[in-house]
RODO-2510 file (C-alpha; in nm, 4 decimals, decimal comma):
residues 392
     n   res          X          Y          Z
     1     m    -6,3712    -3,9587    10,7654
     2     l    -6,5780    -4,0237    10,4583
     3     l    -6,3012    -4,2260    10,3027
     4     g    -6,2451    -4,4152    10,6237
     5     s    -6,6165    -4,4927    10,6594
     6     a    -6,6333    -4,6209    10,3025
     7     r    -6,3863    -4,9065    10,3541
     8     p    -6,5929    -5,1076    10,6029
     9     t    -6,8952    -5,0631    10,3778
    10     d    -6,7014    -5,2067    10,0806
    11     h    -6,5882    -5,4978    10,2953
    12     v    -6,9469    -5,5719    10,3983
    13     e    -7,0621    -5,5639    10,0376
    14     v    -6,7880    -5,8028     9,9348
    15     q    -6,8872    -6,0362    10,2189
    16     a    -7,2513    -6,0182    10,1116
    17     r    -7,1638    -6,1033     9,7528
    18     g    -6,9491    -6,3919     9,8812
    19     h    -7,2421    -6,5251    10,0818
    20     a    -7,4702    -6,4794     9,7808
    21     f    -7,2315    -6,6891     9,5661
    22     r    -7,1803    -6,9551     9,8322
    23     g    -7,5556    -6,9999     9,8937
    24     p    -7,6375    -7,1352     9,5435
    25     r    -7,3163    -7,3391     9,5462
    26     i    -7,4185    -7,5062     9,8715
    27     a    -7,7710    -7,5671     9,7420
    28     r    -7,6305    -7,7122     9,4191
    29     g    -7,3869    -7,9321     9,6115
    30     l    -7,6624    -8,0645     9,8382
    31     a    -7,8882    -8,1351     9,5398
    32     i    -7,6126    -8,3243     9,3576
    33     l    -7,5290    -8,5175     9,6747
    34     a    -7,8947    -8,6129     9,7162
    35     g    -7,9151    -8,7217     9,3493
    36     l    -7,6003    -8,9297     9,3791
    37     l    -7,7317    -9,0883     9,6989
    38     v    -8,0639    -9,1774     9,5314
    39     a    -7,8800    -9,3160     9,2257
    40     l    -7,6461    -9,5155     9,4535
    41     i    -7,9372    -9,6651     9,6470
    42     a    -8,1223    -9,7511     9,3266
    43     t    -7,8098    -9,9014     9,1658
    44     t    -7,7420   -10,1049     9,4773
    45     s    -8,0970   -10,2384     9,4645
    46     v    -8,0602   -10,3359     9,0986
    47     v    -7,7292   -10,5134     9,1701
    48     e    -7,8854   -10,6966     9,4628
    49     l    -8,1810   -10,8071     9,2513
    50     q    -7,9443   -10,9335     8,9848
    51     r    -7,7459   -11,1229     9,2474
    52     y    -8,0644   -11,2745     9,3786
    53     a    -8,1664   -11,3811     9,0263
    54     d    -7,8239   -11,5409     8,9731
    55     e    -7,8579   -11,7331     9,2984
    56     r    -8,2025   -11,8585     9,1988
    57     r    -8,0663   -11,9739     8,8596
    58     q    -7,7825   -12,1488     9,0433
    59     a    -8,0322   -12,3132     9,2777
    60     e    -8,2333   -12,4373     8,9754
    61     v    -7,9136   -12,5844     8,8315
    62     l    -7,8366   -12,7581     9,1614
    63     v    -8,1850   -12,9096     9,1723
    64     a    -8,1440   -13,0462     8,8192
    65     h    -7,7930   -13,1694     8,9019
    66     s    -7,9153   -13,3478     9,2149
    67     e    -8,1911   -13,5178     9,0204
    68     a    -7,9476   -13,6331     8,7546
    69     l    -7,7146   -13,7797     9,0208
    70     v    -8,0042   -13,9635     9,1812
    71     n    -8,0924   -14,1115     8,8407
    72     q    -7,7326   -14,2350     8,8054
    73     l    -7,7542   -14,3969     9,1500
    74     k    -8,0819   -14,5669     9,0551
    75     r    -7,9177   -14,6988     8,7411
    76     l    -7,6486   -14,8645     8,9555
    77     e    -7,9252   -15,0269     9,1606
    78     l    -8,0824   -15,1707     8,8469
    79     e    -7,7451   -15,3013     8,7275
    80     a    -7,6839   -15,4710     9,0634
    81     e    -8,0277   -15,6302     9,0602
    82     s    -7,9782   -15,7518     8,7074
    83     a    -7,6380   -15,9021     8,7881
    84     q    -7,7617   -16,0223     9,1296
    85     m    -7,4378   -15,8999     9,2778
    86     l    -7,2547   -15,5781     9,3692
    87     t    -6,8966   -15,5301     9,2544
    88     p    -6,6473   -15,3228     9,4573
    89     e    -6,6225   -15,0802     9,1635
    90     t    -6,9995   -15,0243     9,1608
    91     r    -7,0051   -14,9792     9,5378
    92     q    -6,7238   -14,7216     9,5153
    93     q    -6,8958   -14,5397     9,2291
    94     a    -7,2215   -14,5274     9,4255
    95     e    -7,0469   -14,3785     9,7285
    96     g    -6,8925   -14,1096     9,5087
    97     i    -7,2353   -14,0221     9,3656
    98     r    -7,3825   -13,9962     9,7162
    99     q    -7,1067   -13,7588     9,8180
   100     d    -7,1739   -13,5432     9,5110
   101     v    -7,5451   -13,5362     9,5997
   102     d    -7,4638   -13,4332     9,9578
   103     q    -7,2418   -13,1497     9,8321
   104     a    -7,5081   -13,0260     9,5921
   105     l    -7,7749   -13,0311     9,8644
   106     q    -7,5462   -12,8494    10,1079
   107     r    -7,4754   -12,5783     9,8505
   108     l    -7,8496   -12,5504     9,7825
   109     a    -7,9185   -12,5101    10,1571
   110     q    -7,6573   -12,2319    10,1743
   111     i    -7,8219   -12,0465     9,8862
   112     d    -8,1793   -12,0822    10,0085
   113     p    -8,1945   -12,2030    10,3704
   114     q    -8,5540   -12,0922    10,4366
   115     s    -8,7352   -12,2512    10,1403
   116     t    -8,9958   -12,5125    10,2362
   117     a    -8,9794   -12,6682     9,8889
   118     q    -8,6011   -12,7006     9,9157
   119     r    -8,6192   -12,8646    10,2580
   120     r    -8,8909   -13,1054    10,1397
   121     m    -8,6838   -13,2014     9,8371
   122     r    -8,3724   -13,2534    10,0492
   123     t    -8,5648   -13,4716    10,2916
   124     a    -8,6913   -13,6904    10,0031
   125     i    -8,3442   -13,7263     9,8487
   126     n    -8,1758   -13,8012    10,1826
   127     q    -8,4404   -14,0663    10,2524
   128     y    -8,3646   -14,2307     9,9216
   129     l    -7,9860   -14,2129     9,9876
   130     d    -8,0343   -14,3887    10,3220
   131     n    -8,2454   -14,6597    10,1579
   132     n    -7,9843   -14,6957     9,8818
   133     r    -7,7050   -14,7432    10,1326
   134     e    -7,9021   -15,0144    10,3104
   135     l    -7,9831   -15,1822     9,9766
   136     f    -7,6180   -15,1922     9,8747
   137     r    -7,5215   -15,3227    10,2203
   138     l    -7,7637   -15,6109    10,1727
   139     f    -7,6169   -15,6848     9,8290
   140     t    -7,2656   -15,6723     9,9726
   141     t    -7,3496   -15,9188    10,2495
   142     g    -7,5074   -16,1573     9,9990
   143     q    -7,8665   -16,1141    10,1204
   144     l    -8,0117   -16,1018     9,7700
   145     k    -8,3762   -16,1806     9,8528
   146     v    -8,3812   -15,9368    10,1409
   147     a    -8,2211   -15,6748     9,9123
   148     l    -8,4864   -15,7236     9,6429
   149     a    -8,7637   -15,6967     9,9044
   150     w    -8,6020   -15,3818    10,0460
   151     d    -8,5868   -15,2285     9,7003
   152     a    -8,9531   -15,2874     9,6394
   153     s    -9,0724   -15,1697     9,9806
   154     h    -8,8324   -14,8810    10,0520
   155     s    -8,5861   -14,7820     9,7772
   156     d    -8,8301   -14,7605     9,4845
   157     p    -9,1040   -14,5642     9,6703
   158     s    -8,8493   -14,3163     9,8105
   159     y    -8,6984   -14,2749     9,4608
   160     d    -9,0420   -14,1993     9,3078
   161     a    -9,1121   -13,9444     9,5828
   162     i    -8,8137   -13,7346     9,4817
   163     f    -8,9455   -13,6002     9,1510
   164     d    -9,2480   -13,4157     9,2807
   165     g    -9,0159   -13,2224     9,5108
   166     t    -8,7560   -13,1463     9,2450
   167     a    -9,0193   -13,0339     8,9930
   168     t    -9,1776   -12,8021     9,2513
   169     a    -8,8447   -12,6559     9,3661
   170     s    -8,7248   -12,6060     9,0089
   171     a    -9,0443   -12,4250     8,9116
   172     i    -9,0233   -12,1999     9,2182
   173     y    -8,6599   -12,1046     9,1554
   174     r    -8,7281   -12,0399     8,7856
   175     g    -9,0208   -11,8121     8,8709
   176     e    -8,8268   -11,6234     9,1388
   177     a    -8,5348   -11,5700     8,9003
   178     q    -8,7653   -11,4332     8,6292
   179     q    -8,9350   -11,1990     8,8765
   180     a    -8,5978   -11,0708     9,0023
   181     v    -8,4727   -11,0125     8,6463
   182     g    -8,7885   -10,8210     8,5666
   183     a    -8,7565   -10,6105     8,8789
   184     a    -8,3860   -10,5434     8,8059
   185     t    -8,4716   -10,4337     8,4525
   186     g    -8,7412   -10,2016     8,5844
   187     g    -8,5054   -10,0746     8,8523
   188     a    -8,2397    -9,9954     8,5913
   189     a    -8,4911    -9,7985     8,3878
   190     l    -8,6112    -9,6241     8,7033
   191     t    -8,2538    -9,5348     8,7973
   192     m    -8,2008    -9,3761     8,4557
   193     a    -8,5262    -9,1834     8,4888
   194     m    -8,4432    -9,0658     8,8429
   195     a    -8,0918    -8,9647     8,7387
   196     s    -8,2296    -8,7659     8,4471
   197     l    -8,4878    -8,5985     8,6767
   198     v    -8,2327    -8,5103     8,9435
   199     l    -7,9862    -8,3725     8,6927
   200     g    -8,2643    -8,1716     8,5271
   201     l    -8,3692    -8,0184     8,8582
   202     v    -8,0109    -7,9452     8,9546
   203     f    -7,9345    -7,7592     8,6330
   204     w    -8,2658    -7,5754     8,6394
   205     r    -8,1979    -7,4568     8,9920
   206     f    -7,8398    -7,3731     8,9055
   207     e    -7,9400    -7,1579     8,6072
   208     r    -8,1912    -6,9610     8,8122
   209     s    -7,9579    -6,9052     9,1085
   210     q    -7,6463    -6,8152     8,9110
   211     r    -7,6412    -6,4615     8,7677
   212     v    -7,2766    -6,4135     8,6895
   213     v    -7,0509    -6,5413     8,4163
   214     l    -6,8259    -6,7312     8,6580
   215     e    -7,1138    -6,9460     8,7886
   216     l    -7,2458    -7,0012     8,4351
   217     a    -6,9018    -7,1217     8,3234
   218     t    -6,8931    -7,3622     8,6176
   219     e    -7,2292    -7,5029     8,5148
   220     q    -7,1113    -7,5508     8,1588
   221     r    -6,7984    -7,7311     8,2702
   222     a    -7,0029    -7,9635     8,4913
   223     l    -7,2392    -8,0353     8,2028
   224     r    -6,9509    -8,1160     7,9664
   225     k    -6,7990    -8,3497     8,2255
   226     s    -7,1345    -8,5260     8,2670
   227     e    -7,1674    -8,5660     7,8896
   228     e    -6,8148    -8,7074     7,8684
   229     r    -6,8969    -8,9599     8,1385
   230     f    -7,2143    -9,0594     7,9512
   231     r    -7,0223    -9,1018     7,6232
   232     s    -6,7578    -9,3036     7,8047
   233     l    -7,0211    -9,5296     7,9590
   234     v    -7,1855    -9,5846     7,6180
   235     r    -6,8530    -9,6541     7,4469
   236     n    -6,7520    -9,9094     7,7112
   237     a    -7,0936   -10,0710     7,7678
   238     s    -7,1089   -10,4459     7,7104
   239     d    -7,4610   -10,4155     7,5640
   240     v    -7,5415   -10,2784     7,2206
   241     i    -7,7061    -9,9366     7,2463
   242     v    -7,8672    -9,7888     6,9355
   243     i    -8,0873    -9,4854     6,8620
   244     v    -8,3467    -9,5157     6,5861
   245     n    -8,6230    -9,2956     6,4521
   246     p    -8,9877    -9,4146     6,4729
   247     a    -8,9445    -9,5836     6,1317
   248     g    -8,6527    -9,7912     6,2622
   249     m    -8,3724    -9,6179     6,0688
   250     l    -8,0429    -9,6330     6,2563
   251     q    -7,9184    -9,2940     6,3790
   252     y    -7,6519    -9,4022     6,6290
   253     h    -7,4956    -9,7266     6,7539
   254     s    -7,2437    -9,7967     7,0300
   255     p    -6,9060    -9,9600     6,9513
   256     a    -7,0329   -10,2871     7,1047
   257     v    -7,1994   -10,3755     6,7696
   258     q    -6,8643   -10,5046     6,6464
   259     e    -6,8206   -10,7394     6,9431
   260     l    -7,1820   -10,8606     6,9890
   261     w    -7,3075   -10,8470     6,6280
   262     g    -6,9811   -10,8839     6,4375
   263     y    -7,0510   -10,5817     6,2130
   264     a    -6,8003   -10,3060     6,1457
   265     p    -6,9496    -9,9661     6,2468
   266     e    -6,9630    -9,8435     5,8878
   267     a    -7,1560   -10,1554     5,7785
   268     l    -7,4634   -10,0389     5,9718
   269     q    -7,4658    -9,6828     5,8424
   270     d    -7,8136    -9,5707     5,7212
   271     r    -7,9503    -9,9213     5,7736
   272     h    -8,2947   -10,0245     5,8939
   273     i    -8,2450   -10,1902     6,2339
   274     w    -8,5115   -10,4550     6,1777
   275     t    -8,3217   -10,6079     5,8836
   276     l    -8,1118   -10,7765     6,1541
   277     v    -8,4173   -10,9359     6,3198
   278     a    -8,5291   -11,2920     6,2426
   279     p    -8,8142   -11,2915     5,9838
   280     q    -9,0578   -11,4674     6,2148
   281     e    -9,0102   -11,1906     6,4725
   282     s    -9,0329   -10,8912     6,2362
   283     k    -9,3933   -10,8237     6,3399
   284     t    -9,2926   -10,8201     6,7077
   285     a    -9,0145   -10,5733     6,6257
   286     e    -9,2474   -10,3434     6,4355
   287     n    -9,5047   -10,3486     6,7157
   288     l    -9,2288   -10,2620     6,9636
   289     l    -9,1476    -9,9402     6,7736
   290     v    -9,5092    -9,8473     6,7241
   291     e    -9,6041    -9,8967     7,0899
   292     t    -9,2925    -9,7169     7,2197
   293     s    -9,3263    -9,4144     6,9924
   294     r    -9,6824    -9,3436     7,1095
   295     t    -9,5895    -9,2274     7,4618
   296     p    -9,2888    -9,0068     7,5474
   297     g    -9,0679    -9,1619     7,8140
   298     l    -9,2310    -9,5045     7,7758
   299     t    -9,0111    -9,8111     7,8338
   300     i    -9,0975   -10,1526     7,6876
   301     t    -8,9005   -10,4772     7,7190
   302     t    -8,9187   -10,7769     7,4849
   303     e    -8,7017   -11,0544     7,3430
   304     l    -8,5793   -11,0756     6,9840
   305     c    -8,3553   -11,3029     6,7796
   306     c    -8,0961   -11,1130     6,5737
   307     r    -7,8571   -11,2245     6,3027
   308     h    -7,4833   -11,2093     6,3665
   309     a    -7,2469   -11,1105     6,0870
   310     d    -7,1286   -11,4704     6,0679
   311     g    -7,4838   -11,5856     5,9850
   312     s    -7,5664   -11,7282     6,3284
   313     w    -7,8665   -11,6175     6,5351
   314     r    -7,8401   -11,4708     6,8839
   315     n    -8,1119   -11,4067     7,1443
   316     f    -8,1343   -11,0598     7,2955
   317     e    -8,3419   -10,8905     7,5620
   318     v    -8,4397   -10,5528     7,4092
   319     i    -8,5295   -10,2483     7,6186
   320     a    -8,6916    -9,9710     7,4178
   321     n    -8,7083    -9,6224     7,5708
   322     n    -8,8919    -9,3329     7,4048
   323     l    -8,6583    -9,0331     7,4198
   324     l    -8,7907    -8,8605     7,1066
   325     e    -8,8458    -8,5386     7,3019
   326     e    -8,5108    -8,5485     7,4831
   327     a    -8,2687    -8,2781     7,3643
   328     g    -7,9575    -8,4259     7,2126
   329     i    -8,1185    -8,7679     7,1572
   330     g    -8,4423    -8,7210     6,9648
   331     g    -8,5041    -9,0885     6,9029
   332     i    -8,5965    -9,4249     7,0495
   333     v    -8,3109    -9,5769     7,2482
   334     l    -8,2828    -9,9560     7,2137
   335     t    -8,0583   -10,1569     7,4466
   336     f    -7,9731   -10,5119     7,3297
   337     h    -7,8579   -10,7481     7,6055
   338     d    -7,7251   -11,0865     7,4838
   339     i    -7,9157   -11,3730     7,6527
   340     t    -7,8175   -11,6482     7,4057
   341     v    -7,6357   -11,8526     7,6681
   342     h    -7,9203   -11,8069     7,9147
   343     k    -8,1767   -11,9285     7,6580
   344     r    -7,9651   -12,2276     7,5679
   345     f    -7,9255   -12,3070     7,9377
   346     e    -8,3027   -12,2835     7,9933
   347     h    -8,3615   -12,5288     7,7081
   348     e    -8,1042   -12,7713     7,8498
   349     l    -8,2574   -12,7483     8,1975
   350     t    -8,6049   -12,8152     8,0567
   351     h    -8,4752   -13,1167     7,8660
   352     l    -8,2867   -13,2405     8,1707
   353     a    -8,5921   -13,2064     8,3925
   354     f    -8,8246   -13,3989     8,1598
   355     h    -8,5938   -13,6669     8,0135
   356     d    -8,3879   -13,9541     8,1516
   357     t    -8,0172   -13,8681     8,1543
   358     l    -7,9159   -14,2199     8,0395
   359     s    -8,1683   -14,3077     7,7692
   360     q    -8,2835   -13,9510     7,6819
   361     l    -8,6430   -14,0839     7,6913
   362     p    -8,9294   -13,8821     7,8528
   363     n    -8,9409   -13,9357     8,2277
   364     r    -9,2068   -13,9429     8,4969
   365     a    -9,2128   -13,5623     8,5338
   366     l    -9,2917   -13,5168     8,1654
   367     l    -9,5652   -13,7805     8,1870
   368     i    -9,7267   -13,6007     8,4798
   369     d    -9,6960   -13,2655     8,3030
   370     r    -9,8629   -13,3947     7,9871
   371     l   -10,1383   -13,5729     8,1820
   372     e   -10,2167   -13,2526     8,3736
   373     r   -10,2419   -13,0581     8,0490
   374     a   -10,4655   -13,3240     7,8934
   375     l   -10,6942   -13,3232     8,1973
   376     a   -10,7124   -12,9407     8,1874
   377     r   -10,8091   -12,9471     7,8185
   378     a   -11,0680   -13,2167     7,8889
   379     d   -11,2242   -13,0045     8,1646
   380     r   -11,2527   -12,7049     7,9317
   381     r   -11,4052   -12,9152     7,6510
   382     n   -11,6197   -13,1376     7,8759
   383     a   -11,4371   -13,4406     7,7339
   384     s   -11,2660   -13,7497     7,8765
   385     v   -10,9067   -13,8647     7,8973
   386     a   -10,7793   -14,2234     7,8884
   387     a   -10,4344   -14,3470     7,9942
   388     l   -10,2967   -14,6816     7,8708
   389     f   -10,0224   -14,8536     8,0705
   390     l    -9,8119   -15,1214     7,8986
   391     d    -9,5839   -15,3307     8,1187
   392     l    -9,2784   -15,4086     7,9043
***
């Protein structure tokens, strides 16, 4: 009887231990699932912000492209007025330009259908296109005097009205793109911080709840797998990731240095990271390290120009993260994202917005911009501004 009564008791104890083991496992699984869900939501938000920024940059390009096409159409008007006739080739070329403008405006409306500035700019451009068609019709039918009068009363005023709209729309899209990029950068840093926090809580809870060797071994295997994933991400990242001490001495660099900077990994061994920075930005680089090292966990973003191994200079967005107190890192993590093409594109857009595409001379938008700046300075200094107009 005693032996028989002992067997159910052993079975109950085994079941109790099984439930005790499954409880922490379930809690750990739920915590990991919640962390992955939070990371997924944050990552999705960052991707969406980046997509939004790309759309705004594309919209800015379409605005500049539409303005350039309108300038080409106006040049054809001037050529027809000078020759006092309109050739079939010119008429065909003008029709092709109008179609290109229509396609650019339709694409812009698809990207940003709700923007008031975009609709106002489209209305102004379409008004000019209608006036241009009528002007070319008058030239085609031989009504030269009527065409010249139409140009002065309709075509020219509608052409001048375009540039206020394009300047406003371009400025809005540029600002929205910059805000989205900033939010995406902050979101990426937040995602890393949240992931670190969730993983820390999971492992802390796991260590407390697990009392047996089997559970401890499971935790160690999970940690090794996580570290392998992290190393794999760093090795395959398209950005350069380096770890430096507060003095800027290189402690670690990702393999991307060979692709983005052109240096063999051994060439950067025991090298001061700021020797790669442009001399005029060395002070900015030093301040970045000083400010970041003051506060644990602090993240600062700036832009620096770095020298490639071939002697050229590249523009980078640099994100500095203070992980001096993080076990296994013990340094300041710097992420270099190549924005050379983006910077060059910004310069080209600015030049395109403020200069005539044919003559490369400053245009009306640049004149208005400089006058506004001069008036603002005059207001601050209680001075006057004079403008001289020479009819050539």
